[in-house]
DRENNU-313452 format. One record per residue (C-alpha): residue in one letter; z negated, y, x negated. Coordinates in steps of 0.5 Angstrom, whole numbers, plus 500, padded with zeros to 3 digits. Layout:
BEGIN
AZYX;...
***
This chain:
BEGIN
M706734535;S707740531;S706742524;S708750525;R703751530;S696752532;P692748537;G694749544;G699755541;Q707755542;A711752537;G714756531;S720760534;S727762531;G730768534;G727766540;K728759542;R723754542;F723748537;Y719743533;P718741526;L722734525;W719728527;F717726520;D713733519;Q709733525;V701734526;C697733533;D699739537;Y692739539;C687738533;G693738527;S692731525;K697727522;E694721524;H695721531;E700725536;A698729542;Q697723547;K692719543;C688725542;K681726544;V681733543;E681737550;V684744549;A686749554;G685743559;F691739556;A687733553;G691727552;I696730557;H703730554;C711731556;K714725559;S721728556;C719729549;G711727547;H709733546;G702736549;D703743549;H707743556;R709739561;A715736563;K718741567;D717747562;C720742556;P724747552;L727741548;V730737555;P732741561;F728739567;S731737574;K728732579;K736732582;G743731579;P745727572;K740725566;P741731561;V744728554;I740727549;T743731542;P741728536;E738735534;M733734540;Y732727539;D730729532;Q724734534;F721728539;T714726537;P714719533;L712714540;F718718544;R723717538;E721710539;K722710546;Y728714547;A731710540;P739710541;K742703541;A746701534;P752704533;A759700533;T761699526;P766705525;T774702524;T776704517;G777710515;G776713522;P771719524;S764718524;S763722530;P767726536;R765733531;S768729525;A774727528;K776735531;L774737524;L779732521;S784730526;R786724522;T792720525;Q791713527;K796710522;S793714515;A786712518;N788705518;S793705512;P789703505;S791709501;T787713506;S780708507;G777712500;A777718504;T772716509;S765718504;S768725504;K765731505;M768733511;E766727514;Q759724514;P757717515;E752714519;E746712514;S746705513;E740701509;N745700503;E746707502;D744711496;P736714496;K739721493;A744721499;A739719504;Q735724501;M740730502;K741728509;R734729510;W735736507;E740737511;L737736518;A731740516;E735746514;K737746521;Q731749523;M732755519;P730761524;S736764526;K739771523;K735777526;S739783528;P738789523;E734795526;S736801527;T730805526;H731805518;K732813517;D736815511;A742810511;I747812506;P754809506;I756804499;K761799497;A759792496;N764787491;F767783497;F774783500;E775781507;I779775509;K782775516;L784767518;D790765523;D787759525;S794757529;V796755522;T795748520;L792746513;L791739511;K787736506;Y789731501;S784728496;I786726489;T783719486;I783717479;E780710477;Q781704473;Q785699476;R781693478;P784686474;V786681479;G781676482;T775680480;G772682487;T773685493;S775692494;N767692497;T765689489;P762695485;P766696478;D762693472;R758698468;N761697462;D768698464;T768704468;R767711464;K767718466;I774721466;K775728463;R778734466;E784734461;T786728463;K785729470;R790735470;F795731466;L795725471;T794729477;E801734474;N804727472;Y803724480;L805730483;Q812730479;R813724480;N811724487;V814730489;P811734495;S816735501;H815743501;S812748496;D806751501;W801747497;A795749493;T791744489;D785745484;W788739479;N782735479;S780733486;T784736492;I790739495;I790744501;S797745504;R800748510;G802742515;P803735511;I807734505;F807727503;S810721509;T806716510;A810711506;K809716500;L801716501;S801708500;I804710493;I800709487;L802711480;P799708473;A799713468;P804713462;S805709458;N802713452;Q795714456;S795707460;T791703454;G786709453;N788712447;N784705444;T784706436;N780700434;S784694435;H779688436;R777691442;P781689449;P785695452;R781698458;P784698465;P789703465;L788709470;M791709477;T792715481;S793716489;V793721494;S790720501;L790724507;V783727508;G784731515;K785737519;V781744515;D778747521;L780754520;A778755528;G771753527;L770757521;K772763524;K768762530;H762761525;V763767522;E764772528;G759768532;K762766538;G760758537;L754756541;K752753534;S753755527;M758751524;Q754745521;N758746513;P762751512;G762750505;E767745505;V773750509;L771755505;D772750498;A779749501;L780757501;N777757494;V783753492;I788756496;S786763493;W786760486;K793758486;E797763482;I790762477;T791755476;K799753477;P802749471;G804754465;S798759466;Q795763461;I788764465;G782760462;R778757466;V771755467;G768753473;N769758478;K770764473;F777766470;Y778769463;P785773464;Q789774457;S789781458;Q781781456;W780775451;N782780445;K777785448;G771780448;Q773777442;E775783438;S769787440;S764781440;R765776434;L758775431;P756776424;K754769424;K759766421;E762767428;K758761432;Y760765439;F764770441;L764773448;R769773453;Q770777459;G772775465;F772775473;F767770478;T770769484;S767765491;M769764498;R763767502;P761767510;G760774513;Q759777519;D765777523;S770775517;V770771512;L768774505;L772774498;N767775492;V769778486;N765780480;P766782472;V762776468;T761775461;T760769457;A759767450;F763761448;I762756443;S767758437;P773753436;I772752429;N770747424;L764743426;Q762742419;K762750418;W759751425;I753747424;E752750417;A751756421;A747755427;W741752422;N743756415;L745749412;F750752407;P751748400;D748751394;P754754391;R752751383;T750744385;G754743391;Y748740394;R747740402;P741741406;P739735410;P742735417;P739738423;I733735426;S737729432;A734732437;T735739436;F741738435;K743735441;L740741445;K746745442;L752740441;K751733444;T756732449;I761738446;R768736446;V772736439;T779733436;L779729430;D785732424;L785725422;H789723428;P795729427;N799727433;N794724438;S791729443;R785725444;L779729445;W772726442;V765727446;I759728441;C753724442;G748724436;I748726429;S745721423;D741723418;K744721412;K751723410;M758720409;D757716402;T751713405;L752711412;E753704413;F756701420;Q756693421;K763690423;D765686428;D764680423;G757682422;S757685414;R756692412;E761697410;R760705408;V763709413;A767713407;T770706405;Y773704412;L776711413;R779712406;R782704407;K784705415;Y787712414;N789711407;Q792718405;A790722411;Y783722408;R781723401;P774727400;N771730395;A765731393;A764736398;G767732403;L762726401;Q756731403;S759732410;Y754731416;C757724420;I757725427;N757720433;V763721438;G762714441;S754712444;D748710442;K749703444;K757703440;E757708435;I763711432;W762715426;Y767721423;P765726418;A763733421;D769736416;R774733420;L772735426;T774741430;I771744436;V775745442;D775751445;W773754453;Q766751452;V760755454;A755756450;R748752452;E744759450;S744765454;V748770453;E742774450;E740768444;A748767443;S750773441;G744778441;Q742784444;K747788441;M753784444;V749784451;D750791450;Q757792449;A758787454;T754792459;R757796465;R756801469;P758801477;Q764805476;A766801470;N765794474;K769797479;D774799475;L774792472;I775789479;M780793483;G785793477;E785787473;G781782478;L785783485;K791783480;V790776478;L789773484;G794777487;L791782492;T794788489;A800787491;L799781496;Q803775494;P807771500;F802765500;H796768503;K799769510;K803762509;F796759509;G793763515;M790768510;T791776510;P786779505;T784786505;P785789498;T779794499;M771793497;V767792504;E764799506;L758799510;K751802512;T744802508;P738804509;I733806503;L727804504;N721809502;P716807497;P709806497;K703811495;L699809489;R692809489;M688809482;G682813479;P679820482;K684824480;D690825485;P694818485;P701818481;K706820484;V713815485;V719818482;N726813483;G721807482;E717809477;W710813475;R706816469;I699813468;S698817462;N694822466;Q690819469;T683817467;K681811470;F684805473;Y684803481;E679797479;Q675798472;A675792468;K668789465;S667792459;C668788453;E662787447;K666787441;L674789440;C676782436;I683783432;I687779428;R692783424;F698780421;D701785415;K708788416;P712786411;V714791406;T722791403;A725794397;Q729800401;E722802404;M718802397;K724806395;E724812401;K716813401;R716813393;M710808393;D710801390;E708794394;N700795393;K700802395;L705801401;R701795404;Q695800404;H698805406;N700801412;K694798414;Q691805414;L697807419;A694800423;L687802423;T688809426;G692807432;I687802433;E682808433;A686811438;L686805442;K679805442;T678811444;A683811450;L680805452;G673808452;A676814456;Y677808461;G671805461;I672800457;F666801452;P666795446;K658796445;L659792438;P663793432;T670792431;V672786427;V679787424;R682780420;D687781416;E692776414;P697777409;K702773412;M705769417;P704761418;A709757414;R715755419;N718749414;P717743416;K718745424;S714739426;Q708742423;F710751425;R704749431;A699746427;N700751421;C699757427;T693753430;T689753423;M691759421;L688763428;N682758428;T681760421;A681768423;A677768429;A671763425;K670771423;F669774430;G661770430;S659767437;K664766442;S661768447;V662775446;V670774444;K673777452;F680778449;I683778442;L689784440;I694781436;I698786431;L705782429;E708784423;E714785428;R717782433;D717774433;I718771440;Q717764436;F710766434;Y708770440;G709764443;E705760439;V699766439;K699764447;R699757447;W693758442;G689764446;D690760453;C689752451;D685752444;F681758444;G680759452;V681768451;P686772454;T690775448;V694782447;C700782443;V703789440;T707790433;A705793428;A710798428;K708799436;L701801434;E703805429;K706810434;V700810439;A696816436;D702820438;D705817444;P700817450;K705813455;L705807450;L697808449;A696808457;N701802457;I696798452;C690799456;L694797462;K694790459;I688790456;N685792463;F688786467;K687781461;L679783463;K680782470;G681790471;V687792477;G691798474;H693800481;S693799488;L696801495;D695806500;P695802506;T701802511;T697802517;P690803519;K689795521;G694793515;T693791508;I695795502;T702791503;G703792510;A702785512;D697783516;N689782515;G688776511;T694774508;M695771502;I701772498;V704766494;G710766488;A712759486;D718756481;V720751477;T723751470;H726745466;P728742460;G735744457;K741739456;G739733452;L732733453;D732726458;N725725458;C721731458;P718734464;S719740468;M714745469;A712748476;G708754477;V704758483;V700764483;A696767489;T692773491;D685771492;D684777497;E688782500;V686788497;S687787489;S694784488;R690779483;Y694773482;L691767479;G695761477;S696753477;A701749474;R703742473;L708737470;Q713733473;K719729473;G724732469;R730737473;Q727735479;E728741484;Y722741488;I715742487;E712735487;D705737487;L705743491;E699741495;G694741490;M696747487;V696750494;F689747495;E686751489;R689757490;L686756497;K679755494;A680761490;W680765496;V674762499;E670762493;K672770493;V670771500;K663767498;E663772492;T664778495;N659776501;K653776496;S653784497;K654784504;T648784509;G648781516;P654782521;N659785515;K659778512;V665774513;T663767516;G667761520;K674760519;N675768517;M674766509;L680762510;P687766510;K690767517;N697768514;I700766508;L707769506;F710765501;Y716767496;R719761492;D723763487;G729758484;V732755489;S740754490;E743756497;S744748498;Q736747497;Y734750503;G733744507;M729742501;V724747501;L722745508;H723737508;E719737501;E715743500;K712746507;P709739509;Q705740502;I703747504;L700745511;R697739508;A693743503;C691747509;R688742512;K685739505;V681745504;L679745511;T676739510;Y673741504;Y669747506;T667744513;T663738510;G657736507;M650740507;Q652746504;A659747508;P659754509;I664753514;P662750521;S665743522;V668744529;T672750526;K680749528;W685753523;I692753522;P695759518;K701762520;L706761514;T713765512;L717761507;V723766504;V726764499;V728769493;T734769489;K737773483;R742770480;H748771485;H754775484;S754780490;R753787487;F753794490;Y756801489;P756808491;L761809496;K764816491;D769812486;L769817479;P775820476;P778817471;G775817464;Q768817467;A766810467;N760808463;S758816463;P752819465;E754821472;D756813473;V750811476;N747806481;I745807488;P738809489;C732804489;G729801496;M736799498;V737794503;V743790506;D743786512;S749786514;K756785513;V755781507;V750776509;T751769512;P752769519;N747764521;H741765517;W736770516;S736774509;F737781506;Y739783500;L734788497;Q734793490;S727795490;H727798482;T732803479;S736801473;G738806468;L742801464;G749797467;T750794474;A743794478;R742787481;A739786488;A734781490;H736776495;Y731773500;V733768506;V727766511;V727759510;Y721758516;D717764519;D711762523;A708769523;D714773528;Y716778523;T721784525;A727784520;K723791518;K717790517;L719783512;Q723788508;E718793508;I713789506;T718786500;N719793498;N712795497;I710787493;C715790488;Y710796487;T704791486;S705789478;A700789474;R704790467;A709795469;T709803472;K715802475;A717798482;V720790479;S727788481;V724781484;C718782488;T712781485;P709773486;A716771485;R716775479;Y709772476;A710765478;D717766473;L713769467;L707763469;C713759468;D715762462;R708761459;L709754460;R715753456;C711756450;Y706751451;M711745451;R715749446;P716743440;V718738446;L723743448;D726746441;G727738439;S722739433;Y717734437;T717727441;V711726444;P708719442;T709713446;R703709445;P698715443;P692712438;P685714440;S683720442;S679725437;P677731437;N682734432;T687738434;T688743428;G691738424;S698735424;L703734430;K701727429;A694729432;A691724437;V691725444;S687723449;T688720456;P685724461;A682722468;E687726472;D694720471;E690716476;D694717482;D700718478;D707714480;D706707475;D713707474;E714706467;A720710467;L715716468;S710715464;Y712721459;I710726464;R703722463;R703722456;T705729455;R700731460;A695727455;D698731449;P693736446;N699739442;V702740448;W699741454;K691740455;K686740450;P682734450;T675735452;S668730453;D666734459;P668730465;D669736470;L674739465;A677732464;K679732471;R683739471;K690739471;N691746469;P692747461;W689753460;G681753459;A677754465;N675761464;L682764464;D682761472;G680768474;C685773471;M692773470;F692771463;Y699769464;L702777464;
***
């Protein structure tokens, strides 16, 4: 059985090594069926029918040629390793199933490799203080029946990750290699140094008589321990149980790394309670029983395997290190020894630190105008990485938006514009609970009613009542106002005035046990990162201030960054821990890939210069769109300001007429340009003027208001059949309304829309480039193709891939923190032929925050169907042998780019998503080979070659020109990025994976960020050079840009499709709308309130019946956020939320 091969062919390869998929992911070697394996198959392929290997069970070879088990008639039997055993067919796994392992001794290693890694002494292994170390990541226990499902899933992903292709050697045939620098520093390791890892455990003391150590603690008695508490208790432990020497480092949370032992066996048995003022958990309610005290202990985990990591990066081991991350984590703790030490004035958040010298720069230049809701801090990200030949320290400057540590009441007023009336003192109602939680749930605050108590409270929610009206139920069942209770409890400390009684009420307890305090007596704790991005939190102006060019970044790293890390003048602690850092950036040579040649109209094709080209001098697009019969426009009037009236010396009415005339002039220029490109509107243009934007308050009605207004405007266009697209002229850039326009056009009206601001439209008559770009968008919305590429080889496609290659992109986007019952959204795009670069889409809702794509099979099936239907359509204009028939109607290869996957999830893609892709292939083959009118013969055997590539943009690797500029020239015009087309596939990439960095675009602003591509599966046997060139060429096929994009087009399109799905889900995502738990009977009304009726389409019949996941079904069925209700049974089966007539165009761009 194999899921990576055509019948009778060879197993997928990994750097020349034969391997098979894991047993649970295999299909028959002969016919591709998942119902049986080779020895049960009746299909005869190359004389192998029913014959199978007696060693592994696979059917494409005999035992003497087995790639898994070496064949030998004489001598000892070969040892069956777990890696070999997991690739046997299911029947042979049963045959060779190993005996159940003996129960390991408490704390002992679970495998010889674990023993080597940990080198645990027998005494520490059997001591009570170290028994908890057996669950450490550095020691993988055998899977048991009672194992946590999530842990079992992670194990399966780890096993799947082992099948990733090994690294392919960089090829020297690239031309124009240039020297560059990377923000990495080499760390030489001395494996003769013995480093030990200790685990810090902080847990509640179990009362005597409550059960054995194997009894799980009562959930009601447990609580999450704050990181500040962990640090305090760890410092207390190390002060009272002093290490035997100073050569140790800790993260003050869970880990200590030392050179040699720092605790004797006797000291390791010590368990210390928290100091007396901490032991009760700061319980302020005398009616509640005291919480169990927190106990701190340290246990020896084992030896840090420096030798194994050294062999891993040098490529000297027979196999790659199974989990180098554990050793790298230990080195990270050491590298931050000076940063995390007590008394340090360096701020820390995750893997980022913020030197005090950079705080003032961030605060002084980046305070925001809106009452200082947020401010920016400049700092550094660092991480130990496995490179080629050495361990590398990655250092990168970062800018982070933090929540301002101010009074919570003032912060809420600024965030939601809820300032009290200065005359009456009236304060507007509090923000909706759901939107409040999105910004502030789990944010830590302090209470000024406890001046001598440093307890931190965590925000849970907000009440819809204010302090003077909110009541709570006391222990005796009576009710009391919160304000009255606080006056009685705190006496003189709480004497609120009239404004204080109008303060918002904040719950700092839980949903079950509410604890209410006034917002004006709470202060936000510093060093809490904003939930929004830097752009959302601080605005474009602040982003511009935080943008630095390459030389400026290099100067920051080599100056402040290395100084804080102790690398400018090497600190002695590095060598004590077996580390010798190199205080200079890594230098390497990298090739520059040539851009592809473009194809457009009859004129000379546009020339690519620095990754960009102009189309304003072109008279035709590569593939002209179908002419629209009518140019339909909805224009929202541009707002008139007193300053503009004064400058132009016009009253309001005259200025509005003036603006309207400018818009009409721009429309005429656009019509002329469309005609020049061959898109001729036959009927008169219809312009619907709207005097103002839809009302935004209440926020829950905004979508309904937008839908009503747009439907009313569209009614003027007449018959819907002649409306091919709608041009929307916005009064100004408005992201919220833009999203509503797109959702209405896609899901309600069912036509593509193009939006342009009034200010831009007024300029088109004098700006040929802008005019051409608008025409370009209209062209691809009408199923045209702006440009194409010249094939790189006579037999290849436009991208350089082999003929018959379908290119796919996929991504998943998730709801924000605080939205517990909200689905995630998944999108897939794929080409429908090999020449047009037209990527059509599919979309699904799935379980919230689930990383893998749940219905990838269904979406890939839809994309494969679109490919076949396109072939059938083009066959209508062909005759005889020119027609494409049989399995040639299906793609021969699938090149799949998966966006949004982290390093720890490569195995997830292989285990959860690759089988779905292959099942979709089998499903589409069955679909087109059955029935009377099947276009493909039923005996056809087809399995496409699959290449899976993970694309990452969110990383901290940066590349700079080798030459440093003189002092003072940072951020000057001479401070430029490396040219586009740069490929890095050596030195700073991982030693065991096939990966490369590609900077395909030209960045004129800031420091360019190359995309990172990791090949997790390759059945097409690409060379490193070919895949790099194909990927680079694909970056030049974006339909909506006249330049190469920074991430390959399919991945970028999948990301844009997910952005469009977020537009559909916006009311749920921003908390202004909650999908009804029990929807009312369906109704055709979708233009009224957001309480409109909800239909239940048939698509949910195969969904999980788990009540916990019913929110997904309800959201799918809600016409206000996903699908428009329909009485057509065929349309009701559709799973994509947009109108069916948009399936054939890239409406989401």
